[in-house]
Legacy VTK file of the C-alpha trace (Angstrom):
# vtk DataFile Version 3.0
C-alpha trace
ASCII
DATASET POLYDATA
POINTS 295 float
16.481 -12.331 16.832
13.761 -14.057 14.826
10.619 -12.051 14.205
7.483 -13.507 15.807
4.985 -12.983 12.997
2.183 -14.661 14.906
2.587 -12.183 17.754
2.502 -9.256 15.322
-0.610 -10.710 13.694
-2.264 -11.175 17.098
-1.590 -7.558 18.031
-3.025 -6.363 14.754
-6.083 -8.586 15.115
-6.652 -7.258 18.643
-7.090 -3.687 17.378
-10.609 -2.391 17.029
-12.004 -1.620 13.582
-11.676 2.075 14.371
-8.023 1.690 15.357
-7.191 -0.339 12.243
-9.032 2.118 9.998
-7.198 5.050 11.565
-3.845 3.310 11.122
-4.666 2.439 7.503
-5.852 5.968 6.726
-2.664 7.409 8.206
-0.518 5.068 6.163
-2.371 5.920 2.946
-2.130 9.646 3.659
1.620 9.386 4.251
2.076 7.412 1.021
0.051 9.906 -1.002
2.124 12.795 0.342
5.275 10.970 -0.725
3.669 10.248 -4.103
2.960 13.962 -4.508
6.657 14.726 -3.910
7.587 12.055 -6.438
5.151 13.432 -9.037
6.356 17.010 -8.729
10.007 16.011 -9.015
9.389 13.500 -11.818
7.595 16.109 -13.899
10.647 18.338 -13.514
12.975 15.522 -14.568
14.607 15.014 -11.194
14.570 12.331 -8.527
12.602 13.111 -5.367
14.921 10.854 -3.337
18.441 12.003 -4.268
17.365 15.338 -5.817
19.522 14.693 -8.878
18.360 14.741 -12.524
16.788 11.440 -13.571
19.384 11.107 -16.320
22.303 11.054 -13.867
24.088 8.003 -12.469
26.626 7.791 -9.686
27.770 4.351 -8.556
28.505 5.732 -5.074
24.867 6.629 -4.424
22.435 3.782 -5.251
19.003 5.192 -6.025
15.662 3.974 -7.340
15.829 6.252 -10.367
18.667 4.071 -11.661
15.933 1.716 -12.879
15.015 4.334 -15.484
18.321 3.330 -17.079
20.427 6.490 -16.972
23.676 6.278 -18.918
26.224 4.223 -16.994
23.763 1.983 -15.133
24.567 -1.658 -15.746
23.154 -4.951 -14.545
25.943 -5.334 -11.984
24.753 -2.189 -10.215
21.246 -3.443 -9.435
22.090 -5.488 -6.284
23.240 -2.252 -4.631
19.789 -0.773 -5.252
18.091 -3.887 -3.837
20.354 -3.749 -0.792
19.333 -0.178 0.013
15.630 -0.408 -0.860
13.175 -3.166 -0.041
11.337 -5.081 -2.738
8.062 -3.297 -2.000
9.814 0.098 -2.022
11.217 -0.695 -5.469
7.836 -1.923 -6.701
6.058 1.156 -5.333
8.468 3.511 -7.103
8.129 1.698 -10.420
4.338 1.661 -10.091
4.385 5.428 -9.600
6.570 5.815 -12.674
4.278 3.584 -14.738
1.155 5.525 -13.789
2.622 8.754 -15.145
2.047 7.191 -18.564
-1.526 5.971 -18.094
-3.410 4.828 -15.006
-3.285 1.100 -14.176
-2.839 -0.327 -17.693
0.945 -0.454 -17.273
0.775 -2.508 -14.050
-0.343 -6.133 -14.084
-0.481 -8.199 -10.902
-3.754 -9.941 -11.767
-3.732 -13.399 -10.086
-5.672 -14.959 -12.958
-2.884 -13.987 -15.353
-0.117 -15.265 -13.112
1.216 -18.754 -12.445
0.327 -19.039 -8.757
3.486 -17.606 -7.230
3.424 -15.576 -4.030
4.310 -12.393 -5.908
4.044 -11.835 -9.648
3.828 -8.363 -11.108
4.983 -6.713 -14.322
5.312 -2.941 -14.667
5.877 -0.982 -17.875
6.955 2.564 -18.656
7.511 3.475 -22.286
10.355 1.183 -23.494
11.157 -0.112 -20.000
9.594 -3.166 -18.379
10.238 -4.550 -14.891
8.949 -7.760 -13.313
9.053 -9.184 -9.791
8.729 -12.819 -8.772
8.693 -14.497 -5.358
7.551 -18.019 -4.542
6.824 -19.603 -1.165
10.165 -21.394 -1.373
11.918 -18.101 -2.211
10.368 -16.591 0.921
11.614 -19.472 3.049
14.982 -19.672 1.290
16.295 -22.748 -0.509
18.037 -24.773 2.182
19.813 -26.952 -0.363
21.782 -24.134 -1.985
24.121 -21.776 -0.132
23.650 -18.924 -2.610
19.875 -18.798 -2.018
19.238 -20.159 1.494
17.735 -16.875 2.677
14.434 -15.073 1.935
14.808 -13.544 -1.516
13.040 -12.432 -4.667
13.806 -12.404 -8.370
13.743 -9.440 -10.718
13.648 -8.988 -14.465
14.218 -5.852 -16.546
13.716 -5.379 -20.260
14.756 -2.532 -22.575
12.710 -2.387 -25.769
11.754 -5.996 -24.910
15.417 -7.006 -24.941
16.972 -8.672 -21.863
18.863 -6.416 -19.479
18.364 -8.254 -16.161
17.035 -11.823 -16.084
15.169 -13.512 -13.254
18.003 -16.001 -12.889
20.736 -13.372 -12.577
20.290 -12.599 -8.878
18.830 -13.911 -5.638
17.976 -10.574 -4.070
17.563 -10.608 -0.271
14.149 -9.602 0.992
14.252 -6.889 3.637
12.576 -7.556 6.966
9.690 -5.251 6.036
9.112 -7.347 2.902
8.967 -10.574 4.891
6.647 -9.022 7.479
4.356 -7.843 4.685
4.255 -11.286 3.084
3.720 -13.113 6.367
0.938 -10.835 7.622
-0.882 -10.870 4.290
-0.838 -14.684 4.416
-1.900 -14.949 8.063
-4.679 -12.358 7.956
-5.633 -11.578 4.352
-8.928 -9.952 5.362
-7.200 -7.489 7.683
-3.705 -6.875 6.317
-3.427 -5.921 2.658
-0.426 -4.626 0.743
-1.480 -1.428 -1.022
0.214 1.010 -3.376
-1.465 4.451 -3.079
-0.742 6.308 -6.299
0.514 3.098 -7.870
-2.708 1.212 -8.410
-2.648 -1.372 -11.183
-5.237 -3.511 -12.912
-5.677 -5.747 -9.860
-6.726 -2.765 -7.751
-8.855 -1.153 -10.458
-10.809 -4.298 -11.360
-12.466 -4.660 -7.972
-16.281 -4.872 -7.620
-16.451 -1.674 -5.589
-15.001 0.210 -8.574
-17.372 -1.109 -11.243
-19.879 1.741 -11.060
-17.102 4.308 -11.344
-15.612 2.498 -14.335
-19.000 2.261 -16.035
-19.706 5.950 -15.488
-16.636 7.087 -17.396
-16.930 8.861 -20.737
-18.355 6.887 -23.614
-15.837 8.422 -25.994
-13.902 5.326 -26.935
-10.141 5.518 -27.478
-8.431 3.539 -30.191
-9.464 -0.026 -29.213
-5.855 -1.172 -29.453
-4.908 1.333 -26.752
-7.814 0.694 -24.394
-7.019 -0.276 -20.830
-10.438 -1.857 -20.311
-12.849 -4.004 -22.246
-16.493 -3.347 -21.378
-18.950 -5.746 -22.984
-22.657 -5.968 -22.238
-25.481 -8.345 -23.003
-29.132 -7.219 -22.957
-31.798 -9.926 -22.731
-35.525 -9.267 -23.009
-37.732 -10.596 -20.225
-40.039 -13.499 -21.050
-42.896 -12.372 -23.244
-41.236 -9.062 -24.168
-39.030 -7.679 -26.913
-36.403 -4.956 -26.779
-37.548 -1.684 -28.333
-34.931 -0.719 -30.917
-35.851 2.961 -30.717
-35.420 2.919 -26.939
-31.949 1.443 -27.380
-31.066 4.082 -29.979
-32.279 6.818 -27.627
-30.173 5.347 -24.838
-27.046 5.440 -27.008
-27.692 9.108 -27.781
-28.273 9.819 -24.100
-24.988 8.150 -23.149
-23.159 10.244 -25.734
-24.799 13.449 -24.484
-24.085 12.708 -20.813
-20.535 11.480 -21.456
-21.082 8.081 -19.857
-20.883 4.510 -21.104
-23.875 2.852 -22.703
-23.383 -0.016 -20.230
-24.070 2.306 -17.292
-27.560 3.067 -18.655
-28.682 -0.338 -19.893
-30.574 -0.995 -16.677
-33.037 1.740 -17.713
-34.279 -0.266 -20.711
-37.723 -1.585 -19.685
-38.600 -5.282 -19.653
-35.006 -6.418 -20.046
-32.010 -7.439 -17.955
-28.434 -6.426 -18.625
-25.149 -8.141 -17.824
-21.868 -6.235 -18.155
-18.382 -7.722 -18.050
-15.334 -5.531 -17.403
-11.955 -7.048 -18.249
-8.401 -5.915 -19.056
-8.087 -4.291 -22.464
-5.486 -4.970 -25.153
-3.252 -2.135 -23.934
-2.655 -3.742 -20.533
0.918 -4.936 -20.082
1.269 -8.718 -20.101
2.783 -10.453 -17.117
6.269 -11.797 -17.754
6.235 -15.294 -16.244
9.193 -16.798 -14.487
9.341 -20.371 -15.709
10.726 -23.262 -13.744
12.207 -22.810 -10.294
14.230 -19.843 -11.478
16.574 -20.222 -8.542
LINES 1 296
295 0 1 2 3 4 5 6 7 8 9 10 11 12 13 14 15 16 17 18 19 20 21 22 23 24 25 26 27 28 29 30 31 32 33 34 35 36 37 38 39 40 41 42 43 44 45 46 47 48 49 50 51 52 53 54 55 56 57 58 59 60 61 62 63 64 65 66 67 68 69 70 71 72 73 74 75 76 77 78 79 80 81 82 83 84 85 86 87 88 89 90 91 92 93 94 95 96 97 98 99 100 101 102 103 104 105 106 107 108 109 110 111 112 113 114 115 116 117 118 119 120 121 122 123 124 125 126 127 128 129 130 131 132 133 134 135 136 137 138 139 140 141 142 143 144 145 146 147 148 149 150 151 152 153 154 155 156 157 158 159 160 161 162 163 164 165 166 167 168 169 170 171 172 173 174 175 176 177 178 179 180 181 182 183 184 185 186 187 188 189 190 191 192 193 194 195 196 197 198 199 200 201 202 203 204 205 206 207 208 209 210 211 212 213 214 215 216 217 218 219 220 221 222 223 224 225 226 227 228 229 230 231 232 233 234 235 236 237 238 239 240 241 242 243 244 245 246 247 248 249 250 251 252 253 254 255 256 257 258 259 260 261 262 263 264 265 266 267 268 269 270 271 272 273 274 275 276 277 278 279 280 281 282 283 284 285 286 287 288 289 290 291 292 293 294
């Protein structure tokens, strides 16, 4: 039976703000509890799903930890993983893995760095890199070709930047929960949002509501080549005024003493206005584009 996405959207829209907030909070809480189980097991070197060591592989028991490339896992085994777990389940797991090695910088789903596809995200963990791609036509299925006339996505995996799985290798069926997620996010983007608690990437971090938190972080700069964020500021004196160099020097010392960024204090300089731009730093993983139709 075909899923009536409009009816689902109507039911969701009919909920009160309080009901939607309660549902969202419950979903986030459940995800964070699962993330806590993942984190504890991952730190111990075992999989929280199958309870086996992360280095083990058994072709009879497809599991998400296979994507960490245990010995024996080959490209041909990946469709079994995609059959058992939905695309968003796979992405969530890999996001959690990536954030064990540095918050957000290893996850890039920034629309401005993509090519306009429905889903484009690249995730990195040490020498491993995974990318997802789904276009509108992938979601609908390509009616002209029998091997891809169903809702599907494409997946890429790299080992030390060398090809292991290519986008063109498989047309991986989307699970019903994937399709529902896509359809609802398109129909009601202000109400239904796909989130990854514990797996936040640069797209989630670089939101206006987070700017003050980002600016308040320690002013102790890491190696610029390994920075996840670029914070640049411009200070302009008001008409008829000049910027007091000693006041600026004092502000820099204050920022160092308080362990905050200079940018977070610039507004205290009298007779001047400050503009700060926060952007992805050089350490952020680059998106791996899927060129052409890739079908």
